[in-house]
C-alpha positions as CSV (number, residue, x, y, z in Angstrom):
1,M,-14.2,27.0,-17.6
2,D,-15.1,26.8,-13.8
3,E,-17.6,24.1,-14.6
4,D,-14.8,21.8,-15.8
5,L,-12.8,22.2,-12.7
6,P,-14.7,19.8,-10.4
7,E,-14.6,17.1,-13.1
8,S,-10.9,17.7,-13.6
9,V,-10.2,17.5,-9.9
10,K,-12.3,14.3,-9.7
11,K,-10.2,12.7,-12.5
12,C,-6.9,13.8,-10.8
13,L,-8.1,12.2,-7.6
14,E,-8.9,9.0,-9.4
15,I,-5.4,9.0,-11.1
16,L,-3.7,9.7,-7.8
17,E,-5.6,6.9,-6.0
18,E,-4.7,4.4,-8.7
19,N,-1.0,5.4,-8.6
20,V,-0.7,5.4,-4.8
21,D,-1.9,1.9,-4.7
22,I,0.4,0.8,-7.5
23,L,3.4,2.5,-5.9
24,A,2.6,1.1,-2.5
25,N,2.3,-2.4,-4.0
26,L,5.6,-2.0,-5.8
27,E,7.3,-0.8,-2.6
28,Y,5.8,-3.7,-0.7
29,D,6.9,-6.3,-3.4
30,L,10.4,-4.9,-3.4
31,G,10.6,-5.1,0.3
32,D,9.3,-8.7,0.3
33,E,12.0,-9.7,-2.2
34,K,14.6,-8.7,0.3
35,E,13.0,-10.7,3.0
36,D,12.3,-13.9,1.0
37,E,14.8,-16.3,2.4
38,L,14.0,-20.0,3.0
39,T,14.9,-21.5,6.3
40,P,14.9,-25.3,6.3
41,D,13.5,-27.3,9.2
42,M,11.5,-24.6,10.8
43,E,9.4,-25.4,13.8
44,L,5.6,-25.0,13.6
45,H,5.6,-22.2,16.1
46,N,8.1,-20.3,14.0
47,L,5.9,-20.6,11.0
48,Y,2.9,-19.4,13.0
49,D,4.9,-16.4,14.2
50,M,5.9,-15.6,10.6
51,T,2.3,-15.8,9.5
52,E,1.3,-13.3,12.2
53,D,4.2,-11.0,11.1
54,V,3.1,-11.1,7.5
55,A,-0.5,-10.3,8.4
56,E,0.5,-7.3,10.5
57,S,2.9,-6.1,7.8
58,A,0.1,-6.2,5.2
59,K,-2.2,-4.3,7.5
60,L,0.4,-1.6,8.1
61,K,1.1,-1.3,4.3
62,R,-2.6,-1.0,3.6
63,A,-2.9,1.7,6.3
64,E,0.1,3.6,4.9
65,S,-1.5,3.4,1.4
66,N,-4.8,4.6,2.7
67,L,-3.2,7.5,4.6
68,A,-1.2,8.6,1.5
69,R,-4.4,8.5,-0.6
70,R,-6.3,10.6,2.0
71,Q,-3.4,13.1,2.2
72,A,-3.4,13.3,-1.6
73,E,-7.1,13.9,-1.7
74,D,-6.9,16.5,1.1
75,S,-4.1,18.4,-0.7
76,L,-6.3,18.8,-3.8
77,I,-9.3,20.1,-1.9
């Protein structure tokens, strides 16, 4: 029975990793829906600033997802 434990833990980690990404993506998508508002006649510099904000937000969400995954892995070890 002890021989099955490492394989079981490995499968649990894989399932957790898949679910963390899915949940993080859902949270991100739901947050984006709230912020999706069109603003007519925007200046180019406003669009550039928005692009930078989106890129930073995506990096933060990815970092949060990676942190949650690592914490889930650490809690199982």
